[in-house]
TIVO-2410 file (N, C-alpha, C; in nm, 3 decimals):
# residues 71
REC num residu      c1      c2      c3 atome chaine
REC   1      M   1.405   1.085   0.650     N      A
REC   1      M   1.302   1.007   0.717    CA      A
REC   1      M   1.262   1.080   0.845     C      A
REC   2      T   1.136   1.106   0.858     N      A
REC   2      T   1.087   1.169   0.979    CA      A
REC   2      T   1.021   1.065   1.069     C      A
REC   3      T   1.036   1.084   1.197     N      A
REC   3      T   0.978   0.992   1.295    CA      A
REC   3      T   0.827   1.007   1.294     C      A
REC   4      N   0.756   0.896   1.287     N      A
REC   4      N   0.610   0.902   1.292    CA      A
REC   4      N   0.550   0.787   1.375     C      A
REC   5      V   0.633   0.714   1.448     N      A
REC   5      V   0.586   0.603   1.530    CA      A
REC   5      V   0.617   0.636   1.677     C      A
REC   6      G   0.512   0.640   1.759     N      A
REC   6      G   0.528   0.673   1.900    CA      A
REC   6      G   0.570   0.555   1.985     C      A
REC   7      A   0.586   0.581   2.115     N      A
REC   7      A   0.639   0.481   2.208    CA      A
REC   7      A   0.546   0.360   2.222     C      A
REC   8      I   0.418   0.382   2.242     N      A
REC   8      I   0.325   0.269   2.258    CA      A
REC   8      I   0.316   0.189   2.129     C      A
REC   9      D   0.314   0.258   2.017     N      A
REC   9      D   0.311   0.193   1.887    CA      A
REC   9      D   0.437   0.108   1.867     C      A
REC  10      R   0.552   0.159   1.909     N      A
REC  10      R   0.678   0.083   1.897    CA      A
REC  10      R   0.675  -0.043   1.982     C      A
REC  11      I   0.623  -0.031   2.103     N      A
REC  11      I   0.614  -0.148   2.192    CA      A
REC  11      I   0.524  -0.255   2.130     C      A
REC  12      L   0.409  -0.213   2.079     N      A
REC  12      L   0.316  -0.308   2.017    CA      A
REC  12      L   0.376  -0.373   1.892     C      A
REC  13      R   0.445  -0.294   1.812     N      A
REC  13      R   0.509  -0.348   1.691    CA      A
REC  13      R   0.619  -0.447   1.726     C      A
REC  14      T   0.697  -0.415   1.828     N      A
REC  14      T   0.803  -0.506   1.871    CA      A
REC  14      T   0.744  -0.637   1.921     C      A
REC  15      A   0.641  -0.628   2.003     N      A
REC  15      A   0.576  -0.749   2.057    CA      A
REC  15      A   0.517  -0.833   1.944     C      A
REC  16      L   0.449  -0.769   1.850     N      A
REC  16      L   0.390  -0.841   1.737    CA      A
REC  16      L   0.498  -0.906   1.652     C      A
REC  17      G   0.606  -0.834   1.627     N      A
REC  17      G   0.716  -0.890   1.547    CA      A
REC  17      G   0.778  -1.012   1.612     C      A
REC  18      V   0.802  -1.005   1.742     N      A
REC  18      V   0.862  -1.119   1.813    CA      A
REC  18      V   0.766  -1.238   1.813     C      A
REC  19      V   0.639  -1.213   1.837     N      A
REC  19      V   0.539  -1.322   1.838    CA      A
REC  19      V   0.529  -1.387   1.701     C      A
REC  20      L   0.525  -1.308   1.596     N      A
REC  20      L   0.515  -1.365   1.462    CA      A
REC  20      L   0.638  -1.448   1.425     C      A
REC  21      L   0.756  -1.400   1.462     N      A
REC  21      L   0.877  -1.478   1.435    CA      A
REC  21      L   0.879  -1.607   1.517     C      A
REC  22      Y   0.832  -1.601   1.640     N      A
REC  22      Y   0.824  -1.722   1.722    CA      A
REC  22      Y   0.726  -1.822   1.658     C      A
REC  23      L   0.609  -1.774   1.619     N      A
REC  23      L   0.510  -1.863   1.557    CA      A
REC  23      L   0.563  -1.925   1.429     C      A
REC  24      A   0.636  -1.847   1.352     N      A
REC  24      A   0.686  -1.896   1.224    CA      A
REC  24      A   0.794  -2.003   1.239     C      A
REC  25      F   0.883  -1.986   1.337     N      A
REC  25      F   0.999  -2.073   1.342    CA      A
REC  25      F   1.010  -2.165   1.463     C      A
REC  26      A   0.941  -2.135   1.572     N      A
REC  26      A   0.964  -2.214   1.693    CA      A
REC  26      A   0.838  -2.275   1.754     C      A
REC  27      S   0.722  -2.239   1.706     N      A
REC  27      S   0.600  -2.284   1.773    CA      A
REC  27      S   0.564  -2.428   1.742     C      A
REC  28      G   0.594  -2.474   1.622     N      A
REC  28      G   0.558  -2.610   1.583    CA      A
REC  28      G   0.409  -2.626   1.552     C      A
REC  29      M   0.337  -2.516   1.543     N      A
REC  29      M   0.194  -2.523   1.511    CA      A
REC  29      M   0.175  -2.572   1.367     C      A
REC  30      E   0.072  -2.648   1.348     N      A
REC  30      E   0.043  -2.707   1.217    CA      A
REC  30      E   0.019  -2.601   1.110     C      A
REC  31      L  -0.045  -2.491   1.147     N      A
REC  31      L  -0.074  -2.384   1.051    CA      A
REC  31      L   0.054  -2.327   0.990     C      A
REC  32      F   0.159  -2.314   1.073     N      A
REC  32      F   0.282  -2.253   1.026    CA      A
REC  32      F   0.377  -2.355   0.962     C      A
REC  33      A   0.331  -2.476   0.940     N      A
REC  33      A   0.409  -2.574   0.864    CA      A
REC  33      A   0.402  -2.543   0.715     C      A
REC  34      S   0.296  -2.475   0.674     N      A
REC  34      S   0.280  -2.434   0.535    CA      A
REC  34      S   0.377  -2.320   0.504     C      A
REC  35      P   0.450  -2.327   0.394     N      A
REC  35      P   0.546  -2.220   0.361    CA      A
REC  35      P   0.482  -2.082   0.349     C      A
REC  36      L   0.360  -2.075   0.299     N      A
REC  36      L   0.293  -1.946   0.283    CA      A
REC  36      L   0.278  -1.876   0.418     C      A
REC  37      F   0.226  -1.946   0.516     N      A
REC  37      F   0.206  -1.887   0.648    CA      A
REC  37      F   0.337  -1.868   0.722     C      A
REC  38      K   0.426  -1.963   0.709     N      A
REC  38      K   0.555  -1.956   0.779    CA      A
REC  38      K   0.635  -1.834   0.734     C      A
REC  39      Y   0.658  -1.821   0.606     N      A
REC  39      Y   0.739  -1.712   0.556    CA      A
REC  39      Y   0.662  -1.580   0.551     C      A
REC  40      G   0.531  -1.588   0.536     N      A
REC  40      G   0.450  -1.467   0.545    CA      A
REC  40      G   0.458  -1.406   0.683     C      A
REC  41      A   0.444  -1.489   0.787     N      A
REC  41      A   0.455  -1.441   0.925    CA      A
REC  41      A   0.596  -1.390   0.952     C      A
REC  42      A   0.697  -1.455   0.898     N      A
REC  42      A   0.835  -1.412   0.919    CA      A
REC  42      A   0.860  -1.275   0.856     C      A
REC  43      V   0.813  -1.254   0.735     N      A
REC  43      V   0.833  -1.126   0.667    CA      A
REC  43      V   0.761  -1.014   0.742     C      A
REC  44      I   0.637  -1.039   0.781     N      A
REC  44      I   0.562  -0.937   0.855    CA      A
REC  44      I   0.628  -0.909   0.989     C      A
REC  45      G   0.676  -1.013   1.056     N      A
REC  45      G   0.745  -0.995   1.184    CA      A
REC  45      G   0.871  -0.911   1.169     C      A
REC  46      I   0.947  -0.935   1.065     N      A
REC  46      I   1.069  -0.857   1.041    CA      A
REC  46      I   1.035  -0.712   1.009     C      A
REC  47      V   0.932  -0.690   0.929     N      A
REC  47      V   0.890  -0.554   0.897    CA      A
REC  47      V   0.847  -0.480   1.024     C      A
REC  48      M   0.774  -0.547   1.111     N      A
REC  48      M   0.732  -0.485   1.237    CA      A
REC  48      M   0.853  -0.447   1.323     C      A
REC  49      L   0.952  -0.533   1.330     N      A
REC  49      L   1.071  -0.504   1.409    CA      A
REC  49      L   1.152  -0.389   1.348     C      A
REC  50      V   1.162  -0.385   1.216     N      A
REC  50      V   1.237  -0.279   1.149    CA      A
REC  50      V   1.168  -0.144   1.167     C      A
REC  51      T   1.038  -0.138   1.148     N      A
REC  51      T   0.967  -0.011   1.165    CA      A
REC  51      T   0.971   0.035   1.310     C      A
REC  52      S   0.972  -0.058   1.403     N      A
REC  52      S   0.984  -0.024   1.544    CA      A
REC  52      S   1.122   0.033   1.575     C      A
REC  53      T   1.224  -0.027   1.520     N      A
REC  53      T   1.361   0.017   1.544    CA      A
REC  53      T   1.388   0.154   1.480     C      A
REC  54      L   1.341   0.173   1.359     N      A
REC  54      L   1.366   0.298   1.288    CA      A
REC  54      L   1.272   0.411   1.329     C      A
REC  55      K   1.167   0.380   1.402     N      A
REC  55      K   1.065   0.478   1.445    CA      A
REC  55      K   0.997   0.545   1.325     C      A
REC  56      M   0.990   0.474   1.216     N      A
REC  56      M   0.933   0.530   1.093    CA      A
REC  56      M   0.856   0.423   1.018     C      A
REC  57      C   0.733   0.453   0.985     N      A
REC  57      C   0.648   0.360   0.910    CA      A
REC  57      C   0.613   0.425   0.775     C      A
REC  58      P   0.652   0.360   0.665     N      A
REC  58      P   0.621   0.417   0.533    CA      A
REC  58      P   0.471   0.433   0.507     C      A
REC  59      I   0.391   0.342   0.556     N      A
REC  59      I   0.246   0.351   0.534    CA      A
REC  59      I   0.190   0.471   0.610     C      A
REC  60      Y   0.239   0.496   0.731     N      A
REC  60      Y   0.198   0.615   0.806    CA      A
REC  60      Y   0.235   0.741   0.729     C      A
REC  61      S   0.352   0.743   0.667     N      A
REC  61      S   0.395   0.859   0.589    CA      A
REC  61      S   0.303   0.883   0.471     C      A
REC  62      I   0.266   0.778   0.404     N      A
REC  62      I   0.175   0.792   0.288    CA      A
REC  62      I   0.039   0.845   0.330     C      A
REC  63      L  -0.010   0.795   0.444     N      A
REC  63      L  -0.143   0.835   0.492    CA      A
REC  63      L  -0.139   0.963   0.575     C      A
REC  64      G  -0.021   1.011   0.608     N      A
REC  64      G  -0.010   1.133   0.688    CA      A
REC  64      G  -0.040   1.114   0.836     C      A
REC  65      L  -0.017   0.993   0.887     N      A
REC  65      L  -0.045   0.963   1.027    CA      A
REC  65      L   0.081   0.975   1.111     C      A
REC  66      K   0.063   1.010   1.239     N      A
REC  66      K   0.172   1.012   1.335    CA      A
REC  66      K   0.116   0.966   1.470     C      A
REC  67      T   0.188   0.878   1.535     N      A
REC  67      T   0.145   0.833   1.668    CA      A
REC  67      T   0.238   0.885   1.777     C      A
REC  68      C   0.336   0.965   1.741     N      A
REC  68      C   0.426   1.021   1.841    CA      A
REC  68      C   0.380   1.163   1.875     C      A
REC  69      K   0.397   1.199   2.000     N      A
REC  69      K   0.349   1.330   2.045    CA      A
REC  69      K   0.449   1.441   2.018     C      A
REC  70      D   0.578   1.411   2.020     N      A
REC  70      D   0.679   1.515   2.008    CA      A
REC  70      D   0.752   1.514   1.873     C      A
REC  71      C   0.684   1.475   1.769     N      A
REC  71      C   0.749   1.477   1.638    CA      A
REC  71      C   0.670   1.559   1.539     C      A
***
């Protein structure tokens, strides 16, 4: 696995992952009462956190993109 996610991208992914998990499980919003939105947001949030932690995005690899300067 080669690194293809830069620092700013990691920060944004982490923030998005945390927000989505909060919305899914702690916000109490009516929209996230539906299982589709609740678990959909949770899965996407977890994926964002994992790609941020591993510094590697499979979709970036497929498309040949890199957001890191020193990789």
